[in-house]
KEKE-3310 file (N, C-alpha, C; in steps of 0.2 Angstrom, whole numbers, plus 5000, padded with zeros to 4 digits):
npx = (5291:5277:5268:5252:5245:5237:5240:5253:5251:5244:5253:5262:5254:5251:5264:5267:5257:5261:5273:5269:5262:5273:5280:5270:5267:5279:5280:5275:5267:5259:5250:5236:5234:5240:5231:5223:5231:5237:5226:5223:5232:5229:5216:5217:5222:5211:5202:5209:5209:5195:5192:5200:5199:5191:5188:5193:5189:5173:5173:5186:5188:5179:5184:5197:5194:5188:5200:5207:5199:5198:5211:5212:5204:5212:5223:5217:5213:5226:5231:5227:5233:5240:5230:5223:5228:5219:5216:5227:5226:5213:5216:5225:5218:5210:5220:5223:5212:5213:5224:5219:5210:5218:5225:5214:5212:5224:5225:5216:5223:5233:5247:5246:5255:5267:5281:5282:5290:5303:5303:5294:5301:5312:5304:5300:5312:5315:5304:5306:5318:5314:5303:5310:5317:5306:5298:5300:5295:5281:5271:5254:5250:5255:5249:5240:5249:5257:5247:5244:5257:5257:5247:5252:5263:5257:5251:5261:5266:5256:5256:5268:5264:5258:5266:5269:5256:5249:5253:5270:5272:5261:5263:5277:5275:5265:5271:5283:5277:5270:5281:5287:5276:5278:5290:5287:5278:5286:5296:5288:5283:5296:5299:5289:5288:5301:5314:5315:5316:5327:5319:5308:5295:5296:5302:5292:5281:5285:5288:5276:5267:5273:5271:5256:5254:5261:5255:5241:5243:5249:5238:5229:5236:5232:5222:5217:5226)
npy = (6081:6077:6080:6080:6075:6085:6096:6098:6102:6114:6121:6125:6134:6143:6149:6155:6165:6172:6177:6185:6194:6200:6206:6215:6223:6229:6237:6252:6255:6244:6243:6242:6228:6223:6226:6215:6204:6203:6201:6188:6179:6174:6171:6160:6150:6149:6142:6130:6125:6123:6114:6103:6099:6089:6077:6085:6092:6101:6113:6117:6119:6130:6140:6141:6146:6158:6164:6165:6173:6185:6188:6191:6202:6211:6211:6218:6230:6236:6239:6252:6261:6273:6282:6285:6285:6278:6266:6258:6256:6249:6238:6232:6228:6219:6209:6206:6200:6189:6182:6179:6170:6160:6156:6151:6139:6133:6130:6120:6109:6108:6104:6100:6096:6101:6112:6129:6139:6143:6145:6156:6165:6167:6173:6185:6191:6194:6201:6212:6218:6222:6231:6241:6247:6252:6260:6274:6279:6276:6284:6288:6276:6267:6260:6251:6244:6237:6229:6221:6215:6207:6198:6192:6186:6177:6169:6162:6156:6147:6139:6133:6125:6114:6103:6086:6082:6084:6076:6076:6082:6091:6099:6104:6112:6121:6128:6133:6141:6150:6157:6163:6172:6180:6186:6192:6202:6209:6215:6223:6232:6238:6244:6253:6260:6262:6263:6265:6250:6242:6235:6230:6228:6216:6207:6207:6202:6189:6182:6183:6177:6164:6161:6160:6150:6139:6137:6134:6122:6115:6113:6106:6094:6088:6079:6062:6050)
npz = (5299:5291:5277:5270:5253:5249:5258:5253:5240:5243:5250:5240:5233:5243:5246:5234:5234:5245:5241:5230:5237:5244:5233:5227:5238:5240:5229:5222:5211:5211:5220:5221:5218:5230:5240:5238:5238:5251:5262:5256:5260:5273:5271:5262:5270:5278:5269:5267:5280:5282:5273:5276:5290:5295:5308:5318:5334:5335:5343:5343:5329:5327:5335:5330:5317:5320:5325:5314:5306:5313:5311:5297:5297:5304:5296:5285:5290:5294:5282:5280:5288:5284:5281:5293:5310:5318:5312:5314:5328:5329:5321:5329:5340:5333:5330:5343:5348:5339:5344:5357:5354:5348:5360:5368:5360:5361:5375:5377:5376:5386:5396:5411:5420:5416:5419:5418:5421:5418:5405:5404:5411:5402:5391:5397:5399:5386:5382:5391:5386:5373:5376:5383:5372:5365:5373:5374:5362:5361:5367:5367:5364:5374:5384:5376:5369:5379:5384:5373:5371:5383:5380:5368:5373:5382:5372:5366:5377:5380:5369:5371:5382:5377:5375:5376:5377:5365:5349:5342:5330:5329:5341:5338:5326:5330:5341:5335:5326:5334:5340:5328:5326:5337:5333:5321:5326:5334:5325:5318:5328:5332:5320:5319:5331:5336:5327:5309:5300:5288:5274:5281:5278:5271:5280:5290:5284:5279:5291:5298:5289:5289:5302:5304:5294:5300:5312:5309:5301:5312:5320:5312:5312:5323:5320:5320:5311)
capx = (5284:5274:5262:5247:5246:5233:5244:5259:5249:5242:5259:5265:5250:5252:5270:5266:5253:5265:5278:5265:5261:5279:5281:5265:5268:5285:5280:5270:5262:5255:5246:5229:5235:5242:5225:5220:5236:5238:5221:5223:5237:5226:5210:5219:5222:5204:5199:5213:5207:5188:5192:5204:5199:5187:5191:5195:5182:5169:5175:5193:5187:5176:5189:5203:5191:5188:5207:5209:5194:5201:5218:5210:5201:5218:5227:5214:5214:5233:5233:5225:5236:5242:5224:5221:5231:5214:5216:5232:5223:5208:5219:5229:5212:5208:5225:5223:5207:5215:5229:5215:5207:5223:5226:5209:5213:5230:5224:5212:5228:5238:5250:5245:5261:5273:5283:5283:5293:5310:5301:5291:5307:5315:5300:5300:5318:5315:5299:5308:5322:5310:5299:5315:5318:5300:5294:5300:5291:5275:5266:5247:5249:5259:5244:5238:5255:5258:5242:5246:5263:5255:5243:5256:5267:5253:5249:5268:5267:5251:5258:5273:5261:5255:5271:5268:5249:5248:5258:5276:5271:5256:5267:5282:5272:5261:5276:5287:5272:5269:5288:5287:5271:5281:5296:5284:5275:5292:5299:5283:5284:5302:5299:5284:5289:5308:5317:5314:5321:5327:5316:5304:5289:5297:5303:5286:5276:5287:5287:5269:5264:5275:5267:5249:5254:5263:5250:5236:5246:5250:5231:5227:5240:5228:5218:5220:5226)
capy = (6083:6073:6083:6076:6078:6092:6101:6099:6106:6120:6125:6129:6140:6148:6153:6159:6171:6176:6180:6190:6200:6204:6210:6220:6227:6233:6241:6257:6254:6238:6244:6239:6221:6222:6225:6208:6199:6203:6196:6182:6174:6170:6168:6154:6146:6147:6137:6124:6122:6121:6108:6097:6099:6084:6074:6089:6094:6107:6119:6119:6122:6136:6145:6142:6150:6165:6167:6167:6178:6191:6190:6194:6209:6215:6213:6223:6237:6238:6242:6259:6265:6279:6286:6287:6281:6274:6260:6254:6254:6244:6233:6230:6225:6213:6204:6204:6195:6183:6179:6176:6164:6154:6154:6146:6133:6129:6128:6114:6103:6110:6099:6103:6094:6104:6118:6134:6145:6144:6148:6162:6170:6169:6177:6191:6195:6196:6207:6218:6221:6225:6237:6246:6250:6255:6264:6282:6281:6274:6289:6286:6269:6264:6254:6246:6240:6233:6224:6217:6211:6202:6193:6188:6181:6172:6164:6158:6151:6141:6135:6129:6121:6108:6098:6080:6081:6082:6073:6080:6086:6097:6103:6108:6117:6127:6131:6137:6146:6156:6161:6167:6177:6185:6189:6197:6208:6213:6219:6228:6237:6241:6248:6259:6264:6263:6266:6261:6244:6240:6229:6228:6225:6209:6202:6206:6198:6182:6179:6183:6171:6157:6160:6158:6143:6133:6136:6131:6115:6111:6112:6101:6088:6085:6074:6055:6047)
capz = (5298:5285:5274:5265:5246:5249:5261:5249:5235:5246:5252:5234:5232:5249:5246:5228:5237:5250:5236:5226:5242:5245:5227:5227:5244:5239:5222:5223:5205:5211:5227:5221:5219:5237:5244:5237:5240:5259:5265:5253:5263:5278:5268:5259:5276:5280:5265:5269:5286:5282:5268:5279:5297:5298:5313:5324:5337:5333:5346:5340:5323:5327:5338:5325:5312:5323:5325:5307:5304:5316:5308:5291:5298:5306:5289:5281:5294:5294:5276:5279:5293:5282:5281:5300:5315:5321:5309:5318:5335:5328:5319:5335:5343:5329:5331:5350:5348:5336:5349:5362:5351:5348:5367:5370:5357:5364:5382:5377:5376:5390:5400:5418:5424:5414:5422:5412:5424:5415:5398:5405:5413:5396:5388:5401:5398:5379:5382:5394:5382:5368:5379:5384:5366:5362:5377:5372:5356:5362:5368:5369:5363:5379:5387:5372:5367:5385:5384:5367:5373:5388:5376:5363:5377:5384:5367:5365:5383:5380:5364:5374:5387:5374:5375:5380:5377:5358:5345:5341:5324:5331:5345:5335:5321:5333:5345:5331:5323:5339:5340:5322:5327:5341:5330:5317:5329:5337:5320:5317:5334:5332:5314:5320:5337:5338:5321:5303:5299:5281:5271:5286:5275:5269:5286:5294:5281:5279:5298:5299:5285:5292:5309:5303:5291:5304:5318:5306:5300:5318:5323:5308:5314:5329:5317:5320:5305)
cpx = (5282:5268:5258:5248:5242:5237:5250:5257:5247:5248:5263:5261:5251:5258:5270:5262:5257:5270:5275:5263:5267:5281:5276:5265:5274:5285:5274:5265:5258:5251:5239:5229:5237:5236:5221:5225:5237:5233:5221:5227:5233:5219:5211:5219:5215:5201:5203:5210:5200:5188:5195:5203:5194:5191:5194:5188:5179:5171:5181:5192:5184:5180:5194:5200:5190:5195:5209:5205:5196:5207:5217:5208:5207:5222:5224:5215:5221:5235:5231:5227:5238:5236:5222:5225:5226:5214:5221:5229:5218:5211:5223:5224:5210:5213:5225:5218:5209:5220:5225:5212:5212:5225:5221:5210:5219:5229:5220:5217:5234:5241:5250:5252:5267:5275:5285:5287:5299:5308:5298:5296:5310:5311:5300:5306:5318:5310:5302:5313:5319:5306:5304:5317:5312:5297:5294:5296:5284:5269:5259:5246:5253:5255:5242:5243:5257:5253:5243:5252:5261:5251:5247:5261:5263:5251:5255:5268:5262:5252:5264:5270:5258:5259:5269:5261:5247:5254:5264:5275:5267:5260:5272:5280:5269:5266:5280:5283:5271:5276:5288:5282:5274:5287:5293:5281:5281:5295:5294:5283:5290:5302:5295:5286:5297:5312:5315:5319:5321:5323:5311:5297:5290:5298:5296:5281:5278:5286:5280:5265:5266:5272:5260:5249:5256:5258:5244:5238:5246:5243:5228:5230:5237:5224:5221:5220:5226)
cpy = (6080:6077:6079:6079:6085:6097:6103:6104:6113:6124:6128:6135:6145:6152:6157:6166:6175:6180:6186:6196:6204:6209:6216:6225:6231:6237:6245:6256:6248:6238:6241:6231:6219:6222:6219:6203:6198:6199:6189:6177:6170:6167:6161:6148:6144:6142:6130:6121:6120:6114:6102:6096:6094:6079:6078:6091:6101:6113:6121:6122:6129:6142:6146:6147:6157:6168:6169:6173:6185:6193:6193:6201:6213:6216:6218:6230:6240:6241:6249:6263:6272:6284:6289:6282:6276:6267:6255:6251:6248:6238:6229:6226:6218:6207:6202:6199:6188:6179:6176:6170:6158:6152:6149:6139:6129:6127:6122:6108:6105:6104:6102:6101:6098:6111:6123:6140:6147:6148:6155:6167:6172:6174:6184:6195:6198:6202:6213:6222:6225:6231:6242:6250:6254:6260:6272:6284:6279:6279:6287:6279:6264:6258:6249:6241:6235:6227:6219:6212:6206:6196:6189:6183:6176:6166:6160:6153:6145:6137:6130:6123:6115:6102:6092:6078:6079:6079:6078:6085:6092:6102:6108:6113:6123:6131:6136:6143:6152:6160:6165:6173:6183:6189:6194:6203:6212:6217:6224:6234:6241:6246:6254:6263:6266:6267:6262:6255:6242:6234:6226:6225:6218:6204:6201:6201:6191:6179:6178:6177:6164:6156:6157:6151:6138:6132:6132:6123:6111:6109:6106:6094:6085:6079:6067:6052:6039)
cpz = (5291:5283:5270:5258:5246:5252:5257:5243:5237:5248:5246:5233:5237:5248:5240:5230:5241:5246:5232:5231:5243:5239:5227:5232:5244:5233:5222:5217:5206:5218:5227:5222:5226:5241:5243:5240:5248:5262:5262:5256:5269:5276:5265:5264:5279:5276:5266:5275:5286:5278:5272:5286:5300:5303:5319:5327:5335:5336:5344:5333:5323:5330:5333:5320:5314:5323:5319:5304:5307:5313:5301:5292:5300:5300:5285:5284:5294:5288:5275:5284:5291:5281:5288:5305:5319:5318:5312:5324:5334:5325:5324:5339:5340:5330:5338:5351:5345:5341:5354:5360:5351:5355:5369:5367:5360:5371:5382:5377:5381:5395:5407:5422:5422:5417:5417:5415:5420:5408:5399:5407:5406:5392:5391:5400:5391:5379:5385:5390:5376:5370:5380:5378:5363:5366:5376:5366:5356:5363:5370:5368:5368:5382:5382:5370:5373:5385:5379:5368:5378:5384:5372:5367:5380:5379:5366:5371:5383:5374:5367:5379:5384:5374:5379:5380:5370:5355:5343:5335:5326:5336:5342:5330:5325:5337:5340:5327:5328:5340:5334:5323:5332:5338:5325:5320:5332:5332:5318:5322:5333:5326:5315:5326:5339:5332:5315:5302:5291:5279:5277:5284:5273:5275:5290:5291:5280:5286:5300:5295:5287:5298:5308:5299:5296:5310:5315:5304:5306:5321:5319:5310:5320:5327:5319:5313:5305)
residu = (UNK:UNK:UNK:UNK:UNK:UNK:UNK:UNK:UNK:UNK:UNK:UNK:UNK:UNK:UNK:UNK:UNK:UNK:UNK:UNK:UNK:UNK:UNK:UNK:UNK:UNK:UNK:UNK:UNK:UNK:UNK:UNK:UNK:UNK:UNK:UNK:UNK:UNK:UNK:UNK:UNK:UNK:UNK:UNK:UNK:UNK:UNK:UNK:UNK:UNK:UNK:UNK:UNK:UNK:UNK:UNK:UNK:UNK:UNK:UNK:UNK:UNK:UNK:UNK:UNK:UNK:UNK:UNK:UNK:UNK:UNK:UNK:UNK:UNK:UNK:UNK:UNK:UNK:UNK:UNK:UNK:UNK:UNK:UNK:UNK:UNK:UNK:UNK:UNK:UNK:UNK:UNK:UNK:UNK:UNK:UNK:UNK:UNK:UNK:UNK:UNK:UNK:UNK:UNK:UNK:UNK:UNK:UNK:UNK:UNK:UNK:UNK:UNK:UNK:UNK:UNK:UNK:UNK:UNK:UNK:UNK:UNK:UNK:UNK:UNK:UNK:UNK:UNK:UNK:UNK:UNK:UNK:UNK:UNK:UNK:UNK:UNK:UNK:UNK:UNK:UNK:UNK:UNK:UNK:UNK:UNK:UNK:UNK:UNK:UNK:UNK:UNK:UNK:UNK:UNK:UNK:UNK:UNK:UNK:UNK:UNK:UNK:UNK:UNK:UNK:UNK:UNK:UNK:UNK:UNK:UNK:UNK:UNK:UNK:UNK:UNK:UNK:UNK:UNK:UNK:UNK:UNK:UNK:UNK:UNK:UNK:UNK:UNK:UNK:UNK:UNK:UNK:UNK:UNK:UNK:UNK:UNK:UNK:UNK:UNK:UNK:UNK:UNK:UNK:UNK:UNK:UNK:UNK:UNK:UNK:UNK:UNK:UNK:UNK:UNK:UNK:UNK:UNK:UNK:UNK:UNK:UNK:UNK:UNK:UNK)
# end
């Protein structure tokens, strides 16, 4: 993967922001800074995308920015789950919409000749195992979580379907990013509905930040150099 100078400089800034969020999110006395650091992760990607997305179609630009916008909204809402469980539900809807936006972007470059059966079976096996662990703790969140799982599996599938249509850098970055998104959401779900996971805040944030970073870079690699 070859990064432009702007992307290299941004990457340093981005991972400094991620580190700052991990520190502030793990330190009770720094909670106020955490409220700034967490949304700053995706907001920084919005600025990168706006600055460097010339050469990408307007529709892909708009939909990607919508995905990032819904992600920022989800990040903000999930910071307040301790105040009311409704924040989790609305945050879930925001990320659901973000995933749907990414699905629309990925479908624009789907390879209609590519068989997805084996990949979908693999995803369903993974999702079935995860759901088996979660089901007893879901309660009234059963249906929303099932819907969310279907959408994120669809997001990963549509990322996989780009193979052979887009350049290898764009494909690999987006696909790995989609897998990281699945991992991040899986850790979050297990921590919330199954049992507490040690250092879950760090693993969730690292995998989530990597997911968004890789997907955005992958979409930017659609540009013709």
